[in-house]
Chimera marker file (.cmm) of the C-alpha trace (Angstrom):
<marker_set name="trace">
<marker id="1" x="-16.091" y="19.113" z="13.923" r="1" g="1" b="0" radius="0.5"/>
<marker id="2" x="-17.623" y="16.348" z="15.903" r="1" g="1" b="0" radius="0.5"/>
<marker id="3" x="-15.399" y="14.574" z="18.497" r="1" g="1" b="0" radius="0.5"/>
<marker id="4" x="-16.792" y="11.077" z="17.637" r="1" g="1" b="0" radius="0.5"/>
<marker id="5" x="-18.210" y="9.547" z="14.471" r="1" g="1" b="0" radius="0.5"/>
<marker id="6" x="-19.661" y="6.103" z="14.030" r="1" g="1" b="0" radius="0.5"/>
<marker id="7" x="-18.395" y="5.012" z="10.544" r="1" g="1" b="0" radius="0.5"/>
<marker id="8" x="-20.215" y="2.196" z="8.705" r="1" g="1" b="0" radius="0.5"/>
<marker id="9" x="-18.635" y="0.393" z="5.820" r="1" g="1" b="0" radius="0.5"/>
<marker id="10" x="-20.608" y="-1.891" z="3.575" r="1" g="1" b="0" radius="0.5"/>
<marker id="11" x="-19.549" y="-3.705" z="0.356" r="1" g="1" b="0" radius="0.5"/>
<marker id="12" x="-20.680" y="-6.668" z="-1.616" r="1" g="1" b="0" radius="0.5"/>
<marker id="13" x="-17.320" y="-8.426" z="-1.108" r="1" g="1" b="0" radius="0.5"/>
<marker id="14" x="-16.939" y="-7.867" z="2.613" r="1" g="1" b="0" radius="0.5"/>
<marker id="15" x="-18.852" y="-8.271" z="5.877" r="1" g="1" b="0" radius="0.5"/>
<marker id="16" x="-20.291" y="-4.903" z="7.134" r="1" g="1" b="0" radius="0.5"/>
<marker id="17" x="-18.206" y="-3.142" z="9.695" r="1" g="1" b="0" radius="0.5"/>
<marker id="18" x="-18.939" y="-0.267" z="12.150" r="1" g="1" b="0" radius="0.5"/>
<marker id="19" x="-16.055" y="1.594" z="13.746" r="1" g="1" b="0" radius="0.5"/>
<marker id="20" x="-16.071" y="4.450" z="16.227" r="1" g="1" b="0" radius="0.5"/>
<marker id="21" x="-13.601" y="7.183" z="15.192" r="1" g="1" b="0" radius="0.5"/>
<marker id="22" x="-12.497" y="9.417" z="17.986" r="1" g="1" b="0" radius="0.5"/>
<marker id="23" x="-10.821" y="12.709" z="16.951" r="1" g="1" b="0" radius="0.5"/>
<marker id="24" x="-8.696" y="12.878" z="20.151" r="1" g="1" b="0" radius="0.5"/>
<marker id="25" x="-6.997" y="9.577" z="19.213" r="1" g="1" b="0" radius="0.5"/>
<marker id="26" x="-6.013" y="10.608" z="15.736" r="1" g="1" b="0" radius="0.5"/>
<marker id="27" x="-2.572" y="11.818" z="14.718" r="1" g="1" b="0" radius="0.5"/>
<marker id="28" x="-3.523" y="15.265" z="13.411" r="1" g="1" b="0" radius="0.5"/>
<marker id="29" x="-0.595" y="15.426" z="10.908" r="1" g="1" b="0" radius="0.5"/>
<marker id="30" x="-1.767" y="12.241" z="9.298" r="1" g="1" b="0" radius="0.5"/>
<marker id="31" x="-5.361" y="11.386" z="10.442" r="1" g="1" b="0" radius="0.5"/>
<marker id="32" x="-5.610" y="7.766" z="9.195" r="1" g="1" b="0" radius="0.5"/>
<marker id="33" x="-7.426" y="4.940" z="10.825" r="1" g="1" b="0" radius="0.5"/>
<marker id="34" x="-6.659" y="1.356" z="9.834" r="1" g="1" b="0" radius="0.5"/>
<marker id="35" x="-9.788" y="-0.791" z="9.575" r="1" g="1" b="0" radius="0.5"/>
<marker id="36" x="-9.663" y="-4.489" z="8.913" r="1" g="1" b="0" radius="0.5"/>
<marker id="37" x="-12.449" y="-5.857" z="6.748" r="1" g="1" b="0" radius="0.5"/>
<marker id="38" x="-13.276" y="-9.577" z="6.412" r="1" g="1" b="0" radius="0.5"/>
<marker id="39" x="-14.204" y="-10.889" z="2.956" r="1" g="1" b="0" radius="0.5"/>
<marker id="40" x="-17.358" y="-12.917" z="2.380" r="1" g="1" b="0" radius="0.5"/>
<marker id="41" x="-16.853" y="-16.571" z="1.340" r="1" g="1" b="0" radius="0.5"/>
<marker id="42" x="-17.708" y="-17.838" z="-2.208" r="1" g="1" b="0" radius="0.5"/>
<marker id="43" x="-17.268" y="-14.437" z="-3.861" r="1" g="1" b="0" radius="0.5"/>
<marker id="44" x="-18.235" y="-13.952" z="-7.539" r="1" g="1" b="0" radius="0.5"/>
<marker id="45" x="-16.916" y="-11.271" z="-9.874" r="1" g="1" b="0" radius="0.5"/>
<marker id="46" x="-13.929" y="-8.942" z="-9.401" r="1" g="1" b="0" radius="0.5"/>
<marker id="47" x="-13.476" y="-9.707" z="-5.640" r="1" g="1" b="0" radius="0.5"/>
<marker id="48" x="-13.071" y="-13.434" z="-6.444" r="1" g="1" b="0" radius="0.5"/>
<marker id="49" x="-9.593" y="-12.942" z="-7.961" r="1" g="1" b="0" radius="0.5"/>
<marker id="50" x="-8.019" y="-12.304" z="-4.557" r="1" g="1" b="0" radius="0.5"/>
<marker id="51" x="-5.594" y="-14.693" z="-2.878" r="1" g="1" b="0" radius="0.5"/>
<marker id="52" x="-4.077" y="-14.405" z="0.617" r="1" g="1" b="0" radius="0.5"/>
<marker id="53" x="-0.518" y="-14.252" z="1.965" r="1" g="1" b="0" radius="0.5"/>
<marker id="54" x="-0.881" y="-15.358" z="5.522" r="1" g="1" b="0" radius="0.5"/>
<marker id="55" x="1.421" y="-15.968" z="8.482" r="1" g="1" b="0" radius="0.5"/>
<marker id="56" x="2.514" y="-14.625" z="11.881" r="1" g="1" b="0" radius="0.5"/>
<marker id="57" x="5.216" y="-12.215" z="12.620" r="1" g="1" b="0" radius="0.5"/>
<marker id="58" x="7.946" y="-13.187" z="15.130" r="1" g="1" b="0" radius="0.5"/>
<marker id="59" x="7.963" y="-11.530" z="18.587" r="1" g="1" b="0" radius="0.5"/>
<marker id="60" x="11.131" y="-9.543" z="17.580" r="1" g="1" b="0" radius="0.5"/>
<marker id="61" x="9.076" y="-7.732" z="14.943" r="1" g="1" b="0" radius="0.5"/>
<marker id="62" x="6.606" y="-6.395" z="17.500" r="1" g="1" b="0" radius="0.5"/>
<marker id="63" x="5.066" y="-4.487" z="19.157" r="1" g="1" b="0" radius="0.5"/>
<marker id="64" x="1.728" y="-5.477" z="17.569" r="1" g="1" b="0" radius="0.5"/>
<marker id="65" x="-0.355" y="-4.609" z="15.670" r="1" g="1" b="0" radius="0.5"/>
<marker id="66" x="2.271" y="-3.754" z="13.091" r="1" g="1" b="0" radius="0.5"/>
<marker id="67" x="2.395" y="-2.890" z="9.406" r="1" g="1" b="0" radius="0.5"/>
<marker id="68" x="3.237" y="-5.875" z="7.191" r="1" g="1" b="0" radius="0.5"/>
<marker id="69" x="4.545" y="-5.385" z="3.632" r="1" g="1" b="0" radius="0.5"/>
<marker id="70" x="5.112" y="-8.008" z="0.950" r="1" g="1" b="0" radius="0.5"/>
<marker id="71" x="6.741" y="-7.492" z="-2.445" r="1" g="1" b="0" radius="0.5"/>
<marker id="72" x="5.650" y="-9.163" z="-5.636" r="1" g="1" b="0" radius="0.5"/>
<marker id="73" x="8.427" y="-11.421" z="-6.959" r="1" g="1" b="0" radius="0.5"/>
<marker id="74" x="7.746" y="-10.823" z="-10.679" r="1" g="1" b="0" radius="0.5"/>
<marker id="75" x="9.430" y="-7.467" z="-11.648" r="1" g="1" b="0" radius="0.5"/>
<marker id="76" x="7.474" y="-4.435" z="-12.896" r="1" g="1" b="0" radius="0.5"/>
<marker id="77" x="10.181" y="-3.693" z="-15.531" r="1" g="1" b="0" radius="0.5"/>
<marker id="78" x="10.787" y="-0.064" z="-14.648" r="1" g="1" b="0" radius="0.5"/>
<marker id="79" x="13.859" y="1.579" z="-13.007" r="1" g="1" b="0" radius="0.5"/>
<marker id="80" x="13.793" y="4.867" z="-11.231" r="1" g="1" b="0" radius="0.5"/>
<marker id="81" x="15.334" y="7.769" z="-13.171" r="1" g="1" b="0" radius="0.5"/>
<marker id="82" x="14.468" y="11.136" z="-11.578" r="1" g="1" b="0" radius="0.5"/>
<marker id="83" x="12.347" y="12.704" z="-8.896" r="1" g="1" b="0" radius="0.5"/>
<marker id="84" x="10.877" y="16.230" z="-9.117" r="1" g="1" b="0" radius="0.5"/>
<marker id="85" x="8.593" y="18.248" z="-6.832" r="1" g="1" b="0" radius="0.5"/>
<marker id="86" x="6.790" y="20.984" z="-8.708" r="1" g="1" b="0" radius="0.5"/>
<marker id="87" x="3.469" y="22.811" z="-8.213" r="1" g="1" b="0" radius="0.5"/>
<marker id="88" x="2.713" y="20.712" z="-5.077" r="1" g="1" b="0" radius="0.5"/>
<marker id="89" x="3.088" y="17.474" z="-6.947" r="1" g="1" b="0" radius="0.5"/>
<marker id="90" x="5.623" y="14.663" z="-6.635" r="1" g="1" b="0" radius="0.5"/>
<marker id="91" x="6.710" y="13.569" z="-10.094" r="1" g="1" b="0" radius="0.5"/>
<marker id="92" x="8.651" y="10.373" z="-10.733" r="1" g="1" b="0" radius="0.5"/>
<marker id="93" x="10.398" y="9.412" z="-13.915" r="1" g="1" b="0" radius="0.5"/>
<marker id="94" x="11.317" y="5.890" z="-14.899" r="1" g="1" b="0" radius="0.5"/>
<marker id="95" x="13.223" y="3.987" z="-17.568" r="1" g="1" b="0" radius="0.5"/>
<marker id="96" x="12.041" y="0.704" z="-19.045" r="1" g="1" b="0" radius="0.5"/>
<marker id="97" x="8.803" y="-0.775" z="-20.348" r="1" g="1" b="0" radius="0.5"/>
<marker id="98" x="5.780" y="-2.402" z="-18.708" r="1" g="1" b="0" radius="0.5"/>
<marker id="99" x="2.447" y="-3.501" z="-20.070" r="1" g="1" b="0" radius="0.5"/>
<marker id="100" x="0.703" y="-3.520" z="-16.628" r="1" g="1" b="0" radius="0.5"/>
<marker id="101" x="-1.565" y="-0.750" z="-15.318" r="1" g="1" b="0" radius="0.5"/>
<marker id="102" x="0.316" y="1.090" z="-12.540" r="1" g="1" b="0" radius="0.5"/>
<marker id="103" x="-2.171" y="3.734" z="-11.507" r="1" g="1" b="0" radius="0.5"/>
<marker id="104" x="-3.752" y="3.320" z="-8.007" r="1" g="1" b="0" radius="0.5"/>
<marker id="105" x="-1.463" y="0.606" z="-6.683" r="1" g="1" b="0" radius="0.5"/>
<marker id="106" x="1.216" y="0.823" z="-3.957" r="1" g="1" b="0" radius="0.5"/>
<marker id="107" x="4.922" y="0.672" z="-4.756" r="1" g="1" b="0" radius="0.5"/>
<marker id="108" x="8.382" y="0.909" z="-3.275" r="1" g="1" b="0" radius="0.5"/>
<marker id="109" x="11.792" y="1.467" z="-4.839" r="1" g="1" b="0" radius="0.5"/>
<marker id="110" x="14.276" y="-1.343" z="-4.214" r="1" g="1" b="0" radius="0.5"/>
<marker id="111" x="16.887" y="-0.582" z="-1.543" r="1" g="1" b="0" radius="0.5"/>
<marker id="112" x="15.451" y="2.892" z="-0.725" r="1" g="1" b="0" radius="0.5"/>
<marker id="113" x="16.418" y="3.911" z="2.879" r="1" g="1" b="0" radius="0.5"/>
<marker id="114" x="14.172" y="4.656" z="4.560" r="1" g="1" b="0" radius="0.5"/>
<marker id="115" x="11.609" y="2.783" z="2.453" r="1" g="1" b="0" radius="0.5"/>
<marker id="116" x="8.854" y="5.193" z="1.377" r="1" g="1" b="0" radius="0.5"/>
<marker id="117" x="5.701" y="3.466" z="-0.027" r="1" g="1" b="0" radius="0.5"/>
<marker id="118" x="3.867" y="5.461" z="-2.622" r="1" g="1" b="0" radius="0.5"/>
<marker id="119" x="0.880" y="5.238" z="-4.996" r="1" g="1" b="0" radius="0.5"/>
<marker id="120" x="1.056" y="6.375" z="-8.637" r="1" g="1" b="0" radius="0.5"/>
<marker id="121" x="-1.979" y="8.507" z="-9.226" r="1" g="1" b="0" radius="0.5"/>
<marker id="122" x="-1.599" y="9.861" z="-12.759" r="1" g="1" b="0" radius="0.5"/>
<marker id="123" x="0.457" y="9.148" z="-15.853" r="1" g="1" b="0" radius="0.5"/>
<marker id="124" x="1.821" y="12.286" z="-17.581" r="1" g="1" b="0" radius="0.5"/>
<marker id="125" x="4.206" y="11.101" z="-20.200" r="1" g="1" b="0" radius="0.5"/>
<marker id="126" x="5.674" y="7.924" z="-21.467" r="1" g="1" b="0" radius="0.5"/>
<marker id="127" x="7.464" y="7.124" z="-18.223" r="1" g="1" b="0" radius="0.5"/>
<marker id="128" x="6.400" y="10.142" z="-16.080" r="1" g="1" b="0" radius="0.5"/>
<marker id="129" x="3.989" y="9.723" z="-13.197" r="1" g="1" b="0" radius="0.5"/>
<marker id="130" x="2.456" y="11.736" z="-10.383" r="1" g="1" b="0" radius="0.5"/>
<marker id="131" x="2.903" y="10.012" z="-7.033" r="1" g="1" b="0" radius="0.5"/>
<marker id="132" x="1.098" y="10.343" z="-3.668" r="1" g="1" b="0" radius="0.5"/>
<marker id="133" x="3.682" y="10.145" z="-0.836" r="1" g="1" b="0" radius="0.5"/>
<marker id="134" x="3.028" y="9.937" z="2.849" r="1" g="1" b="0" radius="0.5"/>
<marker id="135" x="3.051" y="13.398" z="4.567" r="1" g="1" b="0" radius="0.5"/>
<marker id="136" x="6.459" y="14.283" z="5.896" r="1" g="1" b="0" radius="0.5"/>
<marker id="137" x="8.414" y="11.743" z="3.874" r="1" g="1" b="0" radius="0.5"/>
<marker id="138" x="11.712" y="12.532" z="2.378" r="1" g="1" b="0" radius="0.5"/>
<marker id="139" x="12.621" y="11.263" z="-1.041" r="1" g="1" b="0" radius="0.5"/>
<marker id="140" x="16.150" y="9.915" z="-1.570" r="1" g="1" b="0" radius="0.5"/>
<marker id="141" x="16.518" y="7.032" z="-4.049" r="1" g="1" b="0" radius="0.5"/>
<marker id="142" x="19.368" y="5.922" z="-6.331" r="1" g="1" b="0" radius="0.5"/>
<marker id="143" x="19.017" y="6.164" z="-10.078" r="1" g="1" b="0" radius="0.5"/>
<marker id="144" x="18.348" y="2.729" z="-11.521" r="1" g="1" b="0" radius="0.5"/>
<marker id="145" x="16.528" y="1.464" z="-8.428" r="1" g="1" b="0" radius="0.5"/>
<marker id="146" x="13.825" y="-1.198" z="-9.549" r="1" g="1" b="0" radius="0.5"/>
<marker id="147" x="10.134" y="-0.324" z="-9.016" r="1" g="1" b="0" radius="0.5"/>
<marker id="148" x="8.602" y="-2.928" z="-6.684" r="1" g="1" b="0" radius="0.5"/>
<marker id="149" x="4.830" y="-3.713" z="-6.610" r="1" g="1" b="0" radius="0.5"/>
<marker id="150" x="3.906" y="-4.184" z="-2.938" r="1" g="1" b="0" radius="0.5"/>
<marker id="151" x="0.894" y="-5.327" z="-0.890" r="1" g="1" b="0" radius="0.5"/>
<marker id="152" x="0.306" y="-4.030" z="2.619" r="1" g="1" b="0" radius="0.5"/>
<marker id="153" x="-1.771" y="-4.815" z="5.648" r="1" g="1" b="0" radius="0.5"/>
<marker id="154" x="-1.772" y="-4.560" z="9.493" r="1" g="1" b="0" radius="0.5"/>
<marker id="155" x="-1.231" y="-7.531" z="11.714" r="1" g="1" b="0" radius="0.5"/>
<marker id="156" x="-3.663" y="-8.389" z="14.512" r="1" g="1" b="0" radius="0.5"/>
<marker id="157" x="-2.589" y="-7.933" z="18.189" r="1" g="1" b="0" radius="0.5"/>
<marker id="158" x="-0.771" y="-11.306" z="18.161" r="1" g="1" b="0" radius="0.5"/>
<marker id="159" x="1.215" y="-10.628" z="14.950" r="1" g="1" b="0" radius="0.5"/>
<marker id="160" x="-0.932" y="-12.702" z="12.566" r="1" g="1" b="0" radius="0.5"/>
<marker id="161" x="-1.554" y="-11.221" z="9.184" r="1" g="1" b="0" radius="0.5"/>
<marker id="162" x="-3.476" y="-11.832" z="6.009" r="1" g="1" b="0" radius="0.5"/>
<marker id="163" x="-2.550" y="-9.713" z="3.026" r="1" g="1" b="0" radius="0.5"/>
<marker id="164" x="-4.868" y="-9.798" z="0.015" r="1" g="1" b="0" radius="0.5"/>
<marker id="165" x="-2.752" y="-10.205" z="-3.203" r="1" g="1" b="0" radius="0.5"/>
<marker id="166" x="-3.677" y="-10.439" z="-6.862" r="1" g="1" b="0" radius="0.5"/>
<marker id="167" x="-4.504" y="-13.947" z="-7.993" r="1" g="1" b="0" radius="0.5"/>
<marker id="168" x="-1.435" y="-15.952" z="-9.125" r="1" g="1" b="0" radius="0.5"/>
<marker id="169" x="1.111" y="-13.507" z="-7.682" r="1" g="1" b="0" radius="0.5"/>
<marker id="170" x="4.112" y="-14.979" z="-5.922" r="1" g="1" b="0" radius="0.5"/>
<marker id="171" x="5.087" y="-12.737" z="-3.041" r="1" g="1" b="0" radius="0.5"/>
<marker id="172" x="7.548" y="-12.505" z="-0.086" r="1" g="1" b="0" radius="0.5"/>
<marker id="173" x="7.613" y="-10.434" z="3.087" r="1" g="1" b="0" radius="0.5"/>
<marker id="174" x="9.935" y="-7.408" z="3.142" r="1" g="1" b="0" radius="0.5"/>
<link id1="1" id2="2" r="1" g="1" b="0" radius="0.2"/>
<link id1="2" id2="3" r="1" g="1" b="0" radius="0.2"/>
<link id1="3" id2="4" r="1" g="1" b="0" radius="0.2"/>
<link id1="4" id2="5" r="1" g="1" b="0" radius="0.2"/>
<link id1="5" id2="6" r="1" g="1" b="0" radius="0.2"/>
<link id1="6" id2="7" r="1" g="1" b="0" radius="0.2"/>
<link id1="7" id2="8" r="1" g="1" b="0" radius="0.2"/>
<link id1="8" id2="9" r="1" g="1" b="0" radius="0.2"/>
<link id1="9" id2="10" r="1" g="1" b="0" radius="0.2"/>
<link id1="10" id2="11" r="1" g="1" b="0" radius="0.2"/>
<link id1="11" id2="12" r="1" g="1" b="0" radius="0.2"/>
<link id1="12" id2="13" r="1" g="1" b="0" radius="0.2"/>
<link id1="13" id2="14" r="1" g="1" b="0" radius="0.2"/>
<link id1="14" id2="15" r="1" g="1" b="0" radius="0.2"/>
<link id1="15" id2="16" r="1" g="1" b="0" radius="0.2"/>
<link id1="16" id2="17" r="1" g="1" b="0" radius="0.2"/>
<link id1="17" id2="18" r="1" g="1" b="0" radius="0.2"/>
<link id1="18" id2="19" r="1" g="1" b="0" radius="0.2"/>
<link id1="19" id2="20" r="1" g="1" b="0" radius="0.2"/>
<link id1="20" id2="21" r="1" g="1" b="0" radius="0.2"/>
<link id1="21" id2="22" r="1" g="1" b="0" radius="0.2"/>
<link id1="22" id2="23" r="1" g="1" b="0" radius="0.2"/>
<link id1="23" id2="24" r="1" g="1" b="0" radius="0.2"/>
<link id1="24" id2="25" r="1" g="1" b="0" radius="0.2"/>
<link id1="25" id2="26" r="1" g="1" b="0" radius="0.2"/>
<link id1="26" id2="27" r="1" g="1" b="0" radius="0.2"/>
<link id1="27" id2="28" r="1" g="1" b="0" radius="0.2"/>
<link id1="28" id2="29" r="1" g="1" b="0" radius="0.2"/>
<link id1="29" id2="30" r="1" g="1" b="0" radius="0.2"/>
<link id1="30" id2="31" r="1" g="1" b="0" radius="0.2"/>
<link id1="31" id2="32" r="1" g="1" b="0" radius="0.2"/>
<link id1="32" id2="33" r="1" g="1" b="0" radius="0.2"/>
<link id1="33" id2="34" r="1" g="1" b="0" radius="0.2"/>
<link id1="34" id2="35" r="1" g="1" b="0" radius="0.2"/>
<link id1="35" id2="36" r="1" g="1" b="0" radius="0.2"/>
<link id1="36" id2="37" r="1" g="1" b="0" radius="0.2"/>
<link id1="37" id2="38" r="1" g="1" b="0" radius="0.2"/>
<link id1="38" id2="39" r="1" g="1" b="0" radius="0.2"/>
<link id1="39" id2="40" r="1" g="1" b="0" radius="0.2"/>
<link id1="40" id2="41" r="1" g="1" b="0" radius="0.2"/>
<link id1="41" id2="42" r="1" g="1" b="0" radius="0.2"/>
<link id1="42" id2="43" r="1" g="1" b="0" radius="0.2"/>
<link id1="43" id2="44" r="1" g="1" b="0" radius="0.2"/>
<link id1="44" id2="45" r="1" g="1" b="0" radius="0.2"/>
<link id1="45" id2="46" r="1" g="1" b="0" radius="0.2"/>
<link id1="46" id2="47" r="1" g="1" b="0" radius="0.2"/>
<link id1="47" id2="48" r="1" g="1" b="0" radius="0.2"/>
<link id1="48" id2="49" r="1" g="1" b="0" radius="0.2"/>
<link id1="49" id2="50" r="1" g="1" b="0" radius="0.2"/>
<link id1="50" id2="51" r="1" g="1" b="0" radius="0.2"/>
<link id1="51" id2="52" r="1" g="1" b="0" radius="0.2"/>
<link id1="52" id2="53" r="1" g="1" b="0" radius="0.2"/>
<link id1="53" id2="54" r="1" g="1" b="0" radius="0.2"/>
<link id1="54" id2="55" r="1" g="1" b="0" radius="0.2"/>
<link id1="55" id2="56" r="1" g="1" b="0" radius="0.2"/>
<link id1="56" id2="57" r="1" g="1" b="0" radius="0.2"/>
<link id1="57" id2="58" r="1" g="1" b="0" radius="0.2"/>
<link id1="58" id2="59" r="1" g="1" b="0" radius="0.2"/>
<link id1="59" id2="60" r="1" g="1" b="0" radius="0.2"/>
<link id1="60" id2="61" r="1" g="1" b="0" radius="0.2"/>
<link id1="61" id2="62" r="1" g="1" b="0" radius="0.2"/>
<link id1="62" id2="63" r="1" g="1" b="0" radius="0.2"/>
<link id1="63" id2="64" r="1" g="1" b="0" radius="0.2"/>
<link id1="64" id2="65" r="1" g="1" b="0" radius="0.2"/>
<link id1="65" id2="66" r="1" g="1" b="0" radius="0.2"/>
<link id1="66" id2="67" r="1" g="1" b="0" radius="0.2"/>
<link id1="67" id2="68" r="1" g="1" b="0" radius="0.2"/>
<link id1="68" id2="69" r="1" g="1" b="0" radius="0.2"/>
<link id1="69" id2="70" r="1" g="1" b="0" radius="0.2"/>
<link id1="70" id2="71" r="1" g="1" b="0" radius="0.2"/>
<link id1="71" id2="72" r="1" g="1" b="0" radius="0.2"/>
<link id1="72" id2="73" r="1" g="1" b="0" radius="0.2"/>
<link id1="73" id2="74" r="1" g="1" b="0" radius="0.2"/>
<link id1="74" id2="75" r="1" g="1" b="0" radius="0.2"/>
<link id1="75" id2="76" r="1" g="1" b="0" radius="0.2"/>
<link id1="76" id2="77" r="1" g="1" b="0" radius="0.2"/>
<link id1="77" id2="78" r="1" g="1" b="0" radius="0.2"/>
<link id1="78" id2="79" r="1" g="1" b="0" radius="0.2"/>
<link id1="79" id2="80" r="1" g="1" b="0" radius="0.2"/>
<link id1="80" id2="81" r="1" g="1" b="0" radius="0.2"/>
<link id1="81" id2="82" r="1" g="1" b="0" radius="0.2"/>
<link id1="82" id2="83" r="1" g="1" b="0" radius="0.2"/>
<link id1="83" id2="84" r="1" g="1" b="0" radius="0.2"/>
<link id1="84" id2="85" r="1" g="1" b="0" radius="0.2"/>
<link id1="85" id2="86" r="1" g="1" b="0" radius="0.2"/>
<link id1="86" id2="87" r="1" g="1" b="0" radius="0.2"/>
<link id1="87" id2="88" r="1" g="1" b="0" radius="0.2"/>
<link id1="88" id2="89" r="1" g="1" b="0" radius="0.2"/>
<link id1="89" id2="90" r="1" g="1" b="0" radius="0.2"/>
<link id1="90" id2="91" r="1" g="1" b="0" radius="0.2"/>
<link id1="91" id2="92" r="1" g="1" b="0" radius="0.2"/>
<link id1="92" id2="93" r="1" g="1" b="0" radius="0.2"/>
<link id1="93" id2="94" r="1" g="1" b="0" radius="0.2"/>
<link id1="94" id2="95" r="1" g="1" b="0" radius="0.2"/>
<link id1="95" id2="96" r="1" g="1" b="0" radius="0.2"/>
<link id1="96" id2="97" r="1" g="1" b="0" radius="0.2"/>
<link id1="97" id2="98" r="1" g="1" b="0" radius="0.2"/>
<link id1="98" id2="99" r="1" g="1" b="0" radius="0.2"/>
<link id1="99" id2="100" r="1" g="1" b="0" radius="0.2"/>
<link id1="100" id2="101" r="1" g="1" b="0" radius="0.2"/>
<link id1="101" id2="102" r="1" g="1" b="0" radius="0.2"/>
<link id1="102" id2="103" r="1" g="1" b="0" radius="0.2"/>
<link id1="103" id2="104" r="1" g="1" b="0" radius="0.2"/>
<link id1="104" id2="105" r="1" g="1" b="0" radius="0.2"/>
<link id1="105" id2="106" r="1" g="1" b="0" radius="0.2"/>
<link id1="106" id2="107" r="1" g="1" b="0" radius="0.2"/>
<link id1="107" id2="108" r="1" g="1" b="0" radius="0.2"/>
<link id1="108" id2="109" r="1" g="1" b="0" radius="0.2"/>
<link id1="109" id2="110" r="1" g="1" b="0" radius="0.2"/>
<link id1="110" id2="111" r="1" g="1" b="0" radius="0.2"/>
<link id1="111" id2="112" r="1" g="1" b="0" radius="0.2"/>
<link id1="112" id2="113" r="1" g="1" b="0" radius="0.2"/>
<link id1="113" id2="114" r="1" g="1" b="0" radius="0.2"/>
<link id1="114" id2="115" r="1" g="1" b="0" radius="0.2"/>
<link id1="115" id2="116" r="1" g="1" b="0" radius="0.2"/>
<link id1="116" id2="117" r="1" g="1" b="0" radius="0.2"/>
<link id1="117" id2="118" r="1" g="1" b="0" radius="0.2"/>
<link id1="118" id2="119" r="1" g="1" b="0" radius="0.2"/>
<link id1="119" id2="120" r="1" g="1" b="0" radius="0.2"/>
<link id1="120" id2="121" r="1" g="1" b="0" radius="0.2"/>
<link id1="121" id2="122" r="1" g="1" b="0" radius="0.2"/>
<link id1="122" id2="123" r="1" g="1" b="0" radius="0.2"/>
<link id1="123" id2="124" r="1" g="1" b="0" radius="0.2"/>
<link id1="124" id2="125" r="1" g="1" b="0" radius="0.2"/>
<link id1="125" id2="126" r="1" g="1" b="0" radius="0.2"/>
<link id1="126" id2="127" r="1" g="1" b="0" radius="0.2"/>
<link id1="127" id2="128" r="1" g="1" b="0" radius="0.2"/>
<link id1="128" id2="129" r="1" g="1" b="0" radius="0.2"/>
<link id1="129" id2="130" r="1" g="1" b="0" radius="0.2"/>
<link id1="130" id2="131" r="1" g="1" b="0" radius="0.2"/>
<link id1="131" id2="132" r="1" g="1" b="0" radius="0.2"/>
<link id1="132" id2="133" r="1" g="1" b="0" radius="0.2"/>
<link id1="133" id2="134" r="1" g="1" b="0" radius="0.2"/>
<link id1="134" id2="135" r="1" g="1" b="0" radius="0.2"/>
<link id1="135" id2="136" r="1" g="1" b="0" radius="0.2"/>
<link id1="136" id2="137" r="1" g="1" b="0" radius="0.2"/>
<link id1="137" id2="138" r="1" g="1" b="0" radius="0.2"/>
<link id1="138" id2="139" r="1" g="1" b="0" radius="0.2"/>
<link id1="139" id2="140" r="1" g="1" b="0" radius="0.2"/>
<link id1="140" id2="141" r="1" g="1" b="0" radius="0.2"/>
<link id1="141" id2="142" r="1" g="1" b="0" radius="0.2"/>
<link id1="142" id2="143" r="1" g="1" b="0" radius="0.2"/>
<link id1="143" id2="144" r="1" g="1" b="0" radius="0.2"/>
<link id1="144" id2="145" r="1" g="1" b="0" radius="0.2"/>
<link id1="145" id2="146" r="1" g="1" b="0" radius="0.2"/>
<link id1="146" id2="147" r="1" g="1" b="0" radius="0.2"/>
<link id1="147" id2="148" r="1" g="1" b="0" radius="0.2"/>
<link id1="148" id2="149" r="1" g="1" b="0" radius="0.2"/>
<link id1="149" id2="150" r="1" g="1" b="0" radius="0.2"/>
<link id1="150" id2="151" r="1" g="1" b="0" radius="0.2"/>
<link id1="151" id2="152" r="1" g="1" b="0" radius="0.2"/>
<link id1="152" id2="153" r="1" g="1" b="0" radius="0.2"/>
<link id1="153" id2="154" r="1" g="1" b="0" radius="0.2"/>
<link id1="154" id2="155" r="1" g="1" b="0" radius="0.2"/>
<link id1="155" id2="156" r="1" g="1" b="0" radius="0.2"/>
<link id1="156" id2="157" r="1" g="1" b="0" radius="0.2"/>
<link id1="157" id2="158" r="1" g="1" b="0" radius="0.2"/>
<link id1="158" id2="159" r="1" g="1" b="0" radius="0.2"/>
<link id1="159" id2="160" r="1" g="1" b="0" radius="0.2"/>
<link id1="160" id2="161" r="1" g="1" b="0" radius="0.2"/>
<link id1="161" id2="162" r="1" g="1" b="0" radius="0.2"/>
<link id1="162" id2="163" r="1" g="1" b="0" radius="0.2"/>
<link id1="163" id2="164" r="1" g="1" b="0" radius="0.2"/>
<link id1="164" id2="165" r="1" g="1" b="0" radius="0.2"/>
<link id1="165" id2="166" r="1" g="1" b="0" radius="0.2"/>
<link id1="166" id2="167" r="1" g="1" b="0" radius="0.2"/>
<link id1="167" id2="168" r="1" g="1" b="0" radius="0.2"/>
<link id1="168" id2="169" r="1" g="1" b="0" radius="0.2"/>
<link id1="169" id2="170" r="1" g="1" b="0" radius="0.2"/>
<link id1="170" id2="171" r="1" g="1" b="0" radius="0.2"/>
<link id1="171" id2="172" r="1" g="1" b="0" radius="0.2"/>
<link id1="172" id2="173" r="1" g="1" b="0" radius="0.2"/>
<link id1="173" id2="174" r="1" g="1" b="0" radius="0.2"/>
</marker_set>
């Protein structure tokens, strides 16, 4: 494997970005690189429905850059029921009803300690989903915990953040 790779990202909704990825700087257990893209002004189409939650973290929330998470105020309508790990999959079961599409979006369970963000990747039954969890995370949640839709970003070196959120969504920082 090469030690360095120049990664180019291009999209109609964002300015192009080139980033040098160095293997020796990656955490080998979770080789993830955060890249901030800047959107183009006057967007048309699907990218135009984005709004921004902006602000600056206080010095006590440093060191920076830091992960910033916001929760959508409007509830999803589902409560956690059960967790199973089988055949290399994490399966989550919920009670309740929702009309919204849940697949491919990040979530948390309310009051989960430590908070474990996850993405629902597949629907199996009426309220059964396969979830993608961060490597090495442990799952401990209380039955009845509300499913929270979250939005995440990374602050800049001074603690300023801009989190893209769906149009019309009221959000607050966690």
